[in-house]
C-alpha positions in Angstrom: -11.3 -18.0 -0.4 -7.6 -17.0 0.3 -4.4 -18.7 1.2 -2.9 -16.4 3.7 0.8 -16.6 5.0 0.8 -15.6 8.6 4.3 -14.3 9.7 5.0 -13.8 13.6 7.3 -15.1 16.2 4.8 -15.1 18.9 3.0 -18.2 18.7 -0.1 -16.9 20.5 -0.7 -14.2 17.7 -0.4 -16.9 14.9 -3.0 -19.2 16.6 -5.3 -16.4 16.9 -5.1 -15.4 13.4 -5.3 -19.2 12.2 -8.5 -19.3 14.3 -10.4 -16.4 12.7 -8.9 -17.0 9.2 -10.1 -20.7 9.1 -13.4 -19.6 10.6 -13.8 -17.2 7.6 -13.0 -20.1 5.3 -9.4 -19.3 4.4 -6.4 -21.5 4.3 -3.6 -20.5 6.5 0.2 -21.3 6.6 2.4 -20.2 9.5 6.1 -19.0 9.5 7.9 -17.9 12.8 10.5 -15.6 11.3 11.4 -13.5 8.3 13.9 -15.9 6.8 11.0 -18.4 6.6 8.7 -15.9 5.0 11.0 -15.2 2.3 11.4 -18.8 1.4 7.8 -19.7 1.5 7.3 -16.7 -0.7 9.4 -17.8 -3.4 7.8 -21.2 -3.5 4.4 -19.2 -4.3 0.9 -20.4 -3.9 -0.2 -17.6 -1.5 -2.8 -14.8 -1.9 -1.7 -12.4 0.9 0.8 -12.1 3.7 0.3 -10.8 7.1 3.8 -10.2 8.7 5.0 -8.7 12.0 8.0 -6.3 12.2 10.0 -7.2 15.2 11.2 -10.9 14.6 14.3 -13.0 15.0 16.4 -14.2 12.1 15.1 -11.4 9.7 13.0 -8.7 10.7 9.6 -7.8 8.8 11.1 -4.7 7.0 14.1 -6.8 5.7 11.8 -9.6 4.6 9.4 -7.3 2.8 12.3 -5.6 0.9 13.4 -9.2 -0.2 10.0 -10.2 -1.1 9.4 -7.2 -3.1 12.3 -8.0 -5.4 10.2 -11.2 -6.9 6.8 -10.9 -5.8 3.8 -8.2 -5.6 1.7 -10.3 -3.1 -0.4 -8.0 -1.0 1.2 -7.5 2.6 -0.4 -6.3 5.8 2.2 -5.3 8.1 1.8 -5.7 12.1 3.8 -3.9 14.6 3.7 -3.0 18.3 5.0 0.5 17.6 2.5 3.0 15.9 5.3 5.6 15.0 5.0 7.5 11.8 8.5 6.5 10.8 7.6 2.9 10.9 4.5 3.2 8.6 6.3 5.4 6.3 9.2 3.0 6.2 6.6 0.0 5.7 4.7 2.1 2.7 8.1 3.0 1.0 8.9 -0.8 0.9 5.6 -1.3 -1.1 3.3 -2.8 1.9 -0.5 -2.4 1.3 -1.7 -1.9 5.0 -0.4 -1.4 8.3 -2.1 -2.5 11.5 -0.7 -1.4 15.1 -1.0 -4.1 17.9 -3.3 -5.0 20.0 -5.6 -5.2 17.2 -9.2 -6.8 16.5 -8.7 -10.1 14.8 -12.1 -9.6 13.2 -11.2 -6.3 11.8 -8.0 -7.7 10.5 -9.9 -10.2 8.4 -12.3 -7.5 7.1 -9.2 -5.8 6.0 -7.8 -8.9 4.3 -11.2 -9.2 2.4 -11.1 -5.5 1.5 -7.5 -5.5 0.2 -8.1 -8.7 -1.8 -11.1 -7.3 -3.3 -9.3 -4.1 -4.3 -6.4 -6.1 -5.8 -8.7 -8.4 -7.8 -10.6 -5.3 -9.1 -7.6 -3.7 -10.5 -6.7 -6.8 -12.7 -10.0 -6.9 -14.4 -9.8 -3.2 -15.5 -9.5 -3.2 -19.4 -6.3 -1.6 -20.5 -6.7 1.4 -22.9 -5.2 0.8 -26.6 -3.5 4.5 -26.4 -1.4 5.6 -23.5 -2.8 8.5 -21.5 0.1 10.9 -20.7 -0.2 14.1 -18.5 2.9 16.5 -18.9 3.1 19.6 -16.4 5.6 22.1 -15.7 6.9 22.6 -19.2 7.8 19.1 -19.6 9.2 18.8 -16.0 6.8 16.4 -14.6 5.4 13.7 -17.0 2.9 10.9 -16.3 2.0 8.0 -18.4 -1.2 6.9 -16.5 -1.5 3.8 -18.8 2.2 2.5 -18.2 2.2 3.7 -14.6 5.4 5.6 -15.1 6.4 9.1 -13.8 9.2 11.0 -14.9 10.6 14.2 -12.9 12.9 16.3 -15.1 13.4 13.4 -17.5 14.5 10.8 -14.9 12.0 8.1 -14.1 11.1 8.0 -10.5 9.7 4.7 -8.7 6.7 5.0 -6.5 5.0 2.4 -4.4 1.7 1.1 -5.9 -0.5 3.2 -3.7 1.5 6.2 -4.5 0.7 5.7 -8.0 -2.8 5.2 -7.6 -3.0 8.5 -5.3 -0.9 10.5 -7.8 -3.0 9.6 -10.8 -6.1 10.3 -9.0 -5.2 13.6 -8.0 -3.7 14.2 -11.5 -7.1 13.4 -13.0 -8.9 15.6 -10.5 -6.1 18.5 -10.8 -7.3 22.1 -9.4 -10.2 20.4 -7.5 -10.4 20.4 -3.7 -10.6 16.9 -2.6 -11.5 16.0 0.8 -9.8 13.5 2.9 -13.0 11.4 3.0 -13.3 11.2 -1.0 -9.6 10.6 -1.4 -9.7 7.8 0.9 -13.0 6.4 -0.5 -12.1 6.8 -4.0 -8.4 5.4 -3.7 -8.5 3.0 -0.9 -12.1 2.1 -1.4 -15.2 2.8 0.5 -14.5 -0.5 2.7 -11.2 0.6 3.9 -10.8 0.1 7.7 -7.9 2.3 8.4 -7.6 5.9 9.7 -7.0 9.0 7.8 -3.3 9.2 8.9 -2.5 6.6 6.2 -3.6 9.2 3.7 -1.0 11.9 5.2 1.8 9.4 5.3 1.2 8.6 1.5 1.0 12.2 0.8 4.4 12.6 2.4 5.6 9.9 0.3 4.3 11.2 -2.6 5.7 14.7 -2.2 9.4 13.3 -1.7 8.8 11.3 -5.1 7.9 14.4 -6.8 10.9 16.5 -5.6 11.1 20.0 -6.6 7.2 19.6 -7.9 6.1 18.5 -4.3 4.5 22.0 -3.8 1.6 21.2 -6.4 0.2 19.0 -3.7 -1.5 21.7 -1.5 -2.8 21.2 1.8 -6.3 22.5 2.4 -6.7 22.8 6.3 -9.8 21.1 7.7 -10.6 19.7 4.2 -8.2 17.7 2.6 -5.7 18.4 -0.6 -5.7 19.9 -4.0 -3.4 19.2 -6.9 -2.4 22.7 -8.5 -0.7 22.4 -11.7 -1.1 23.8 -15.1 -0.4 21.6 -18.2 
């Protein structure tokens, strides 16, 4: 099973998560603040981290920003606030999932298993020998799907892992109407337990990353999205 790092200044929350995680067969290490989380992540040995936002010493956002400088450990962020701004901020920092308190510990463990399954599955996908490159807008937008690199007007743009997944999926299915359900199922996985607002948040982030080419992502009201672009 997995070694989970649980970071929350509320001991009750930590003990609750430990109880359910151990019951599922996982090993858990606890941390009470962001500074301790960064230190433990530097030492390594953890498969996934569950971290709260509001904490003393170093908040969850700042801790994740530091951790992403040296680690790609899957991160689930907890928050008592469900504002879109907080979700966007978290996803821009590279977190993998966002859960609003109060939450179901059982559902959170299902999210852990689903996230780890997807993370492990990607590592088993064989890498093609020849780079698959898509060029759009007369060369203004260029995506190397194999190397996971995107250039906007010759300048490399950095995206979060899930932004890359979403963008490349839409590129491969350009000019096709994609329902919200299909996007969530194919990009996040059929066993994803979040809501479709996560999709909308990532679409916003992706449009921001694409700059003047953001309009290529067309909203289909009541349906989903379509990537409209000619090579």
